[in-house]
C-alpha positions in Angstrom: 0.0 0.0 0.0 1.7 3.2 -1.2 2.2 6.3 1.0 2.7 9.8 -0.4 6.0 11.4 0.5 5.3 15.2 0.6 8.9 16.3 0.8 10.1 14.3 -2.2 6.8 14.5 -4.1 6.7 10.8 -4.7 5.1 7.5 -3.4 6.8 4.8 -1.3 5.3 1.3 -1.2 4.3 -0.4 2.0 6.7 -2.2 4.3 5.1 -5.7 4.6 7.8 -8.3 4.7 7.0 -9.9 1.4 7.1 -6.5 -0.4 10.3 -5.5 1.3 12.0 -8.7 0.2 11.3 -8.1 -3.5 10.9 -4.4 -3.9 13.4 -1.9 -2.5 12.1 1.0 -0.5 12.5 3.5 -3.3 10.6 6.7 -3.8 8.7 6.5 -7.1 7.7 9.7 -8.9 4.3 9.3 -10.5 4.1 12.7 -12.2 3.9 15.0 -9.1 1.0 16.8 -7.6 -1.1 13.6 -7.7 -4.1 13.5 -5.5 -6.0 10.5 -4.0 -9.7 10.0 -4.9 -11.4 9.7 -1.5 -14.8 11.3 -2.4 -17.9 9.2 -3.3 -19.6 9.9 -6.6 -22.5 12.4 -6.7 -25.6 10.4 -7.7 -28.7 12.3 -9.0 -32.1 10.5 -9.4 -34.2 12.4 -11.8 -36.8 9.6 -12.0 -38.6 8.0 -10.2 -39.3 10.9 -7.9 -40.0 10.6 -4.2 -43.6 10.0 -3.4 -44.7 9.8 -7.1 -47.6 7.6 -8.2 -47.4 5.8 -11.6 -50.2 4.1 -13.4 -47.9 1.7 -15.2 -45.5 -1.0 -13.9 -43.0 0.2 -16.5 -41.2 3.2 -14.9 -38.4 5.3 -16.3 -35.1 5.1 -14.5 -33.3 8.4 -15.1 -30.0 8.6 -13.2 -26.9 10.7 -13.4 -23.5 10.4 -11.8 -20.6 12.8 -11.9 -17.9 10.2 -12.5 -17.6 6.8 -14.0 -19.3 4.3 -11.7 -21.2 1.1 -11.4 -24.8 1.6 -10.4 -27.1 -0.9 -8.7 -30.4 -0.8 -6.8 -31.8 -2.7 -3.9 -35.5 -3.4 -3.4 -35.9 -2.5 0.3 -39.2 -4.4 0.6 -38.7 -7.6 -1.4 -35.0 -7.5 -2.5 -33.7 -9.9 0.2 -30.5 -8.0 0.4 -29.5 -8.5 -3.2 -28.6 -5.6 -5.5 -29.8 -5.5 -9.1 -27.3 -4.1 -11.6 -28.3 -1.0 -13.6 -25.2 -0.1 -15.5 -21.4 -0.6 -15.4 -18.7 2.0 -15.9 -21.3 4.6 -16.8 -22.1 8.2 -16.2 -25.8 7.7 -16.1 -28.8 5.6 -17.2 -32.1 6.4 -18.9 -34.2 3.4 -19.6 -37.4 1.8 -18.3 -37.6 -1.0 -15.7 -40.6 -3.0 -14.5 -41.7 -2.7 -10.8 -44.3 -4.3 -8.7 -47.8 -3.1 -7.9 -48.2 -1.0 -4.7 -45.4 0.7 -2.7 -41.8 0.4 -4.0 -38.8 1.4 -1.8 -35.5 1.4 -3.6 -31.9 2.1 -2.5 -29.6 3.1 -5.3 -25.8 2.6 -5.0 -23.1 4.2 -7.2 -19.5 2.9 -6.8 -16.6 4.6 -8.6 -13.5 2.9 -10.0 -11.6 3.1 -6.7 -14.5 1.9 -4.6 -15.9 5.1 -3.2 -19.7 4.5 -2.8 -22.8 6.7 -2.6 -26.3 5.7 -1.7 -29.7 7.3 -2.3 -33.2 6.1 -1.5 -36.5 6.8 -3.2 -40.0 5.6 -2.6 -42.9 5.6 -5.2 -46.2 3.9 -5.8 -47.5 1.8 -8.7 -51.2 1.3 -9.5 -51.6 0.0 -13.0 -54.8 -1.9 -12.5 -58.0 -0.1 -13.5 -61.0 -0.3 -11.2 -63.7 -2.8 -12.0 -67.4 -2.0 -11.5 -69.1 -5.3 -10.9 -72.7 -4.4 -10.2 -75.0 -1.4 -9.9 -78.6 -1.3 -8.6 -81.3 -0.5 -9.4 -81.3 -1.6 -13.1 -85.0 -1.1 -13.9 -88.3 -1.0 -12.1 -88.6 1.6 -9.4 -86.4 3.5 -7.1 -86.9 5.9 -4.2 -83.3 7.1 -4.3 -81.5 4.1 -2.8 -78.5 2.9 -4.9 -76.0 0.1 -4.4 -72.6 -0.4 -6.1 -70.2 -3.3 -6.1 -66.7 -2.8 -7.3 -63.1 -4.1 -7.1 -60.1 -1.7 -6.6 -57.2 -1.6 -4.2 -56.9 2.2 -4.0 -60.1 3.9 -4.7 -60.2 7.7 -4.3 -63.5 8.9 -5.8 -66.9 7.3 -6.5 -69.6 9.3 -8.3 -73.1 8.7 -9.6 -74.3 10.8 -12.4 -78.1 10.8 -12.6 -81.2 12.6 -14.1 -83.0 13.2 -17.3 -83.2 16.0 -19.9 -85.9 17.7 -17.7 -85.0 18.9 -15.1 -81.4 17.8 -16.0 -78.5 15.8 -14.7 -76.7 16.0 -11.3 -73.7 14.3 -9.7 -73.7 12.6 -6.3 -70.5 11.7 -4.5 -70.4 8.4 -2.6 -68.4 8.6 0.7 -66.3 5.5 0.3 -65.0 5.5 3.9 -68.6 5.8 5.4 -70.9 4.2 2.8 -68.8 1.3 1.5 -67.6 -1.9 3.1 -64.6 -4.0 2.0 -64.9 -7.8 2.2 -62.0 -10.3 2.5 -61.8 -10.6 -1.3 -61.0 -6.9 -1.7 -64.4 -6.2 -3.1 -66.4 -3.1 -2.1 -70.1 -3.0 -1.4 -71.6 0.5 -1.3 -75.1 1.8 -0.3 -76.0 5.4 -0.7 -79.2 7.5 -0.9 -79.9 10.4 -3.3 -82.8 12.8 -2.9 -84.7 12.2 -6.1 -87.8 14.2 -5.2 -87.3 16.5 -8.1 -87.6 13.5 -10.4 -90.7 12.0 -8.8 -92.8 10.3 -11.4 -90.0 10.4 -14.0 -87.7 7.7 -15.5 -84.1 8.6 -14.9 -80.8 7.6 -16.5 -77.7 7.0 -14.4 -74.1 5.7 -14.5 -71.2 5.3 -12.1 -67.5 6.3 -12.4 -64.6 5.4 -10.1 -61.1 7.0 -10.0 -58.1 5.4 -8.2 -55.0 6.8 -6.6 -53.1 6.7 -10.0 -56.0 8.6 -11.7 -57.2 5.5 -13.6 -60.9 6.1 -14.2 -63.7 3.7 -15.2 -67.3 4.5 -16.2 -70.1 1.9 -15.8 -72.6 1.5 -18.6 -75.6 3.8 -18.6 -78.7 2.5 -17.0 -81.9 3.7 -18.8 -84.4 3.6 -16.0 -85.7 3.1 -13.3 -88.9 5.0 -12.5 -88.6 7.4 -9.6 -91.2 7.1 -6.8 -90.4 9.1 -3.7 -94.0 9.4 -2.4 -94.9 7.4 0.7 -97.9 5.1 0.6 -100.9 6.4 2.5 -103.0 4.3 5.0 -106.4 6.0 4.9 -107.9 3.7 7.5 -107.0 0.6 9.4 -109.8 -1.4 11.0 -109.5 -4.6 13.0 -112.5 -6.7 14.0 -112.1 -9.4 16.8 -114.2 -12.6 16.6 -113.1 -14.8 19.4 -109.6 -15.9 18.5 -109.8 -14.4 15.0 -108.9 -10.9 14.0 -109.8 -9.4 10.7 -107.7 -6.6 9.4 -109.0 -4.2 6.8 -106.6 -1.6 5.4 -107.6 1.2 3.0 -104.5 2.2 1.1 -103.6 4.8 -1.5 -100.5 3.8 -3.5 -100.1 3.9 -7.3 -97.2 1.4 -7.2 -98.3 -0.9 -4.5 -96.0 -3.9 -3.7 -97.4 -5.5 -0.5 -98.8 -5.1 3.0 -97.2 -7.1 5.9 -97.7 -7.8 9.5 -95.4 -8.6 12.5 -95.8 -9.2 16.2 -94.4 -11.0 19.1 -96.5 -13.9 20.3 -97.1 -14.9 24.0 -94.0 -17.1 23.9 -91.8 -14.2 22.9 -91.3 -15.4 19.3 -91.5 -13.0 16.4 -94.3 -13.8 13.9 -94.6 -12.1 10.6 -96.2 -12.5 7.2 -98.0 -10.9 4.3 -101.5 -9.4 4.5 -101.8 -9.0 0.8 -99.9 -8.4 -2.4 -102.6 -6.7 -4.4 -105.4 -4.2 -3.6 -109.1 -4.4 -4.5 -110.4 -1.0 -4.9 -107.7 0.2 -2.6 -108.6 -2.4 0.1 -106.3 -5.0 1.7 -108.0 -7.6 3.9 -106.9 -10.7 5.9 -108.0 -12.7 8.9 -105.5 -14.1 11.4 -105.8 -16.2 14.5 -104.3 -15.4 17.9 -104.0 -17.2 21.2 -105.2 -15.6 24.5 -103.1 -12.6 25.4 -102.2 -9.0 24.5 -100.8 -8.1 21.1 -99.2 -5.2 19.4 -99.3 -5.8 15.7 -97.3 -3.7 13.3 -98.8 -3.2 9.8 -96.4 -2.1 7.1 -97.4 -1.0 3.6 -94.6 -1.0 0.9 -94.5 0.2 -2.6 -92.3 -1.1 -5.5 -89.7 1.7 -5.0 -89.1 0.6 -1.4 -91.1 3.4 0.3 -93.0 2.2 3.4 -95.4 3.4 6.0 -96.5 1.6 9.1 -99.2 1.7 11.8 -99.5 -0.2 15.1 -102.7 -2.0 16.2 -103.1 -3.1 19.8 -105.7 -5.5 21.1 -106.4 -8.3 23.6 -107.7 -11.8 23.0 -109.7 -13.3 25.9 
């Protein structure tokens, strides 16, 4: 190992026994004013940039170094301590490389010809998969403003429903993903949201859904032509019950253009819930049914539902002797 002699402006080799036996301790002039390279190279990472989000797994590596060096990188998440070569005896590199989905953490290493080494770390995110809209409801029939959406996406950021018709026009509703959507074990989202459609009551609307992810990938669902909007609650004009021993006859007068069904529910004397249908159609606005009850007190809930999901209820209380 040579040592520089400042006085004589030359180098003297080391004094290990083997060297001393074969090479005399002479001062060798190597041109004078020679300096030793002890500084690491200056490595500049132009791309990928720290914290960037890329919508393709193919990412440009744009690197520069101020002196001839070997450049490698280490995957700090999945690299298992092994460096991947980038270029040898180079002053830079500008080509694409493929990286994994999600978060990537890389450590770049530049080593010059005498072994001085520089390190630089960079983290970035890859999301190349577009969202997939799997299902939207309602598709046809009737709606009171309730919508459901099923989609698959690892990093959703925005979810919108565009809805309306030519008169009075179209509007956009934002679904709150964190509050109105649930993620199952299969990384599938189920969302339920409600839109005030009172301005479209009695109209048939058109709607579609669009999703944007963290990498600005956007997908639109197909347009749904329909359903019919019904935001008006059914009306129970009268509810009469007649007791004949253990039998009770219910007679309900209902006003509802899009009637679906009338149901009943109550808790029996053994504490069990009993429920069923009173009727699924009206005759001149009337729904009638006779039920039997054991001795005891009863609170029977009568519910009237329309095809859009609107409902109204009334409680009937009586005793069977």
